C-alpha positions as CSV (number, residue, x, y, z in Angstrom):
1,M,121.8,87.5,-90.9
2,M,122.1,88.9,-87.4
3,D,125.0,91.5,-86.9
4,V,127.1,92.2,-83.8
5,K,124.8,94.9,-82.5
6,E,121.8,92.4,-82.5
7,V,123.9,90.0,-80.6
8,F,124.9,92.4,-78.1
9,D,121.2,93.6,-77.5
10,S,120.3,89.9,-77.1
11,L,122.9,89.1,-74.5
12,A,122.2,92.4,-72.8
13,R,118.6,91.5,-72.2
14,Q,119.7,88.0,-70.8
15,E,122.9,89.0,-68.8
16,G,122.5,92.6,-67.7
17,P,124.0,96.0,-69.0
18,P,126.2,96.3,-72.1
19,S,129.2,97.2,-70.0
20,T,129.2,93.7,-68.3
21,T,128.9,91.8,-71.7
22,S,131.9,90.2,-73.1
23,V,132.8,90.9,-76.7
24,H,134.3,87.4,-77.3
25,R,131.1,85.7,-75.9
26,A,128.9,87.9,-78.1
27,M,130.8,86.9,-81.3
28,V,130.6,83.2,-80.3
29,A,126.9,83.4,-79.7
30,G,126.4,85.2,-83.1
31,R,128.3,82.5,-84.9
32,A,126.1,79.8,-83.3
33,M,123.0,81.5,-84.2
34,R,124.1,81.9,-87.8
35,G,125.0,78.2,-88.0
36,R,121.5,77.4,-86.6
37,R,119.9,79.5,-89.4
38,R,122.1,78.0,-92.1
39,A,121.1,74.5,-90.9
40,A,117.3,75.4,-91.1
41,V,117.6,76.9,-94.5
42,A,119.5,73.7,-95.8
43,A,116.7,71.4,-94.3
44,T,114.0,73.5,-95.8
45,S,115.7,73.2,-99.2
46,A,116.2,69.5,-99.1
47,V,112.5,69.0,-98.3
48,G,111.6,71.2,-101.3
49,A,113.8,69.4,-103.6
50,A,112.4,66.0,-102.5
51,A,108.8,67.3,-103.1
52,A,109.7,68.5,-106.5
53,V,111.1,65.2,-107.5
54,L,108.0,63.3,-106.2
55,L,105.7,65.8,-108.2
56,A,107.7,65.3,-111.3
57,W,107.6,61.6,-111.2
58,S,103.9,61.6,-110.6
59,V,103.4,63.7,-113.6
60,N,105.9,62.0,-115.9
61,P,106.6,58.6,-114.7
62,W,109.7,56.7,-115.8
63,P,109.5,55.9,-119.5
64,E,109.1,52.4,-120.8
65,P,112.1,50.5,-122.1
66,Q,112.9,51.2,-125.7
67,N,112.4,47.8,-126.9
68,S,108.8,47.6,-125.6
69,F,106.0,47.2,-128.2
70,V,102.5,48.7,-128.4
71,A,99.7,46.7,-130.1
72,A,97.9,48.6,-132.9
73,A,94.1,48.6,-132.9
74,P,92.7,46.6,-135.8
75,T,91.3,48.8,-138.6
76,A,87.7,48.4,-139.9
77,P,87.4,46.6,-143.2
78,T,86.9,48.9,-146.2
79,P,83.3,48.8,-147.4
80,E,82.6,47.9,-150.9
81,V,81.8,50.8,-153.1
82,T,78.3,50.9,-154.5
83,I,77.5,52.6,-157.8
84,T,73.9,53.2,-156.9
85,V,73.6,57.0,-156.5
86,T,71.0,59.7,-155.6
87,P,70.3,61.8,-158.5
88,R,71.2,65.4,-158.6
89,A,68.6,67.9,-159.1
90,V,70.5,69.6,-162.0
91,H,69.7,66.6,-164.2
92,K,66.5,67.7,-165.7
93,G,64.1,64.9,-166.6
94,F,65.8,62.3,-164.5
95,A,62.8,61.3,-162.4
96,R,60.4,61.2,-165.3
97,L,62.8,59.0,-167.4
98,R,63.5,56.6,-164.5
99,K,59.8,56.1,-164.0
100,E,59.0,55.5,-167.7
101,H,62.2,53.2,-168.2
102,P,63.0,51.6,-164.8
103,P,66.6,50.3,-164.4
104,K,67.3,46.6,-165.4
105,G,70.0,46.5,-162.7
106,K,71.6,49.6,-161.2
107,I,71.8,53.3,-161.8
108,A,75.4,54.2,-162.1
109,S,77.3,57.4,-161.5
110,V,79.6,57.6,-164.4
111,P,80.8,61.4,-164.3
112,P,79.5,63.5,-165.7
113,L,76.4,61.3,-166.3
114,L,74.0,59.2,-164.5
115,M,73.4,56.0,-166.6
116,W,71.3,52.8,-166.5
117,V,69.9,50.0,-168.7
118,S,66.4,49.4,-169.3
119,D,64.2,47.1,-171.3
120,A,63.4,48.4,-174.9
121,P,60.0,48.1,-176.6
122,R,61.7,46.3,-179.5
123,K,62.4,42.6,-178.9
124,G,66.3,41.8,-178.7
125,Q,67.3,45.3,-177.7
126,L,67.9,47.3,-174.6
127,L,67.8,50.9,-173.8
128,L,70.8,52.8,-172.6
129,C,69.5,55.8,-170.4
130,E,71.6,58.8,-169.5
131,S,70.9,61.9,-167.4
132,G,73.4,64.9,-167.3
133,P,74.2,68.4,-168.5
134,N,72.0,68.2,-171.5
135,G,69.0,66.7,-169.7
136,S,67.9,63.1,-169.9
137,S,67.4,60.6,-172.7
138,C,67.2,56.8,-173.7
139,S,68.2,55.1,-177.0
140,G,68.0,51.6,-178.0
141,F,71.0,49.5,-178.9
142,P,71.5,45.8,-180.1
143,P,73.5,43.4,-177.8
144,L,77.3,43.2,-178.0
145,T,78.4,40.2,-179.9
146,K,82.0,40.2,-181.3
147,E,82.6,43.6,-179.9
148,F,83.8,44.3,-176.4
149,A,82.6,47.9,-176.1
150,R,80.8,50.4,-178.3
151,V,80.4,54.2,-178.5
152,Q,76.7,54.8,-177.8
153,G,76.5,58.6,-178.0
154,K,78.2,62.0,-177.8
155,L,76.6,64.8,-176.0
156,R,75.7,67.8,-178.3
157,G,77.9,70.8,-177.5
158,E,79.8,68.9,-174.7
159,A,83.1,67.1,-175.1
160,V,81.5,63.9,-173.6
161,W,81.4,60.4,-175.1
162,F,79.6,57.6,-173.5
163,G,78.8,53.9,-174.3
164,I,78.5,50.3,-173.1
165,A,81.0,47.5,-172.5
166,K,81.1,43.9,-171.6
167,D,82.0,42.8,-168.1
168,D,85.4,41.7,-169.4
169,V,86.4,45.3,-170.0
170,H,88.3,46.9,-167.2
171,G,89.5,50.0,-169.0
172,V,88.5,52.5,-171.7
173,T,91.1,54.9,-172.7
174,V,91.0,57.9,-175.1
175,V,94.1,58.3,-177.1
176,T,94.6,61.7,-178.7
177,R,96.6,62.5,-181.8
178,D,99.4,64.3,-179.7
179,G,99.9,61.1,-177.7
180,R,98.0,61.8,-174.6
181,R,95.9,58.9,-172.9
182,L,92.8,59.9,-171.0
183,Q,91.0,57.3,-168.9
184,A,87.2,57.1,-169.1
185,N,85.0,56.5,-166.0
186,L,83.8,52.8,-166.1
187,A,81.1,51.2,-163.9
188,R,81.0,47.4,-164.2
189,N,78.1,45.1,-163.7
190,V,75.5,47.6,-164.1
191,G,73.0,45.7,-166.4
192,P,72.9,42.1,-167.4
193,G,76.5,41.4,-168.4
194,L,77.2,45.0,-169.1
195,G,79.2,47.9,-167.9
196,L,78.7,51.6,-168.7
197,W,81.4,54.1,-169.5
198,A,81.7,57.9,-170.1
199,I,84.5,60.4,-170.5
200,E,84.6,64.2,-170.5
201,Y,87.8,65.4,-172.2
202,P,89.2,69.0,-172.7
203,S,87.3,71.0,-175.4
204,G,89.2,70.9,-178.8
205,T,91.0,67.6,-178.0
206,D,91.8,65.8,-181.1
207,V,90.8,62.2,-180.5
208,L,92.5,59.4,-182.5
209,R,90.9,56.3,-181.0
210,L,89.5,54.3,-178.1
211,V,91.5,51.5,-176.6
212,I,89.6,48.8,-174.7
213,T,91.5,46.8,-172.1
214,D,91.0,43.9,-169.8
215,A,92.0,43.4,-166.1
216,K,95.7,42.9,-167.1
217,G,95.9,45.8,-169.3
218,K,95.7,43.6,-172.5
219,T,94.1,45.5,-175.5
220,L,90.7,43.8,-176.4
221,Q,89.5,46.3,-179.0
222,K,90.4,49.6,-180.6
223,I,87.6,51.9,-181.8
224,P,88.5,54.6,-184.3
225,A,87.2,58.2,-183.4
């Protein structure tokens, strides 16, 4: 802001020595100059505000109405789960056994085992082959007739049971003496009309029975431990 002295000096340069300069005229001139400065500052502020509004709108345009809808992209269909697996190297003897007794159907991952069905040398029987923590082996079994499922074996030194089941079977449950119910892993449609199941339960578990159920949970068979 220009003070009175600056006004006097300005007028002096224009109108002559300070002795001839009117104090009243100097004050009027000073007020006029301050007014012009305030107008210039106000105009600059207005231009800056308008530019800021324009910039904000370009970065964040006006929001859509609250009742607008956004179409969701269609999700891809869930692929079917396959039970064919790649063998793990820890399953000793798997490659040899698979070559000697090729699968009659699929190789199923039924944790903790890899299992499949193969033709047996003896007529009217099939082989159930398994590969897991104890290595790999096959054993023959007669077809299921009146039974819906059967315990085919137990791993030596491991709390693992495994067996076969008809395709009608959708659940194999281990019932313990203290009332717990443990679900076995079940792979259906592995061999000709057959599914395979296996369960690994906590060591020391006192198993009472196996309960075999259908798709609706109806009990088809009970197998004593």
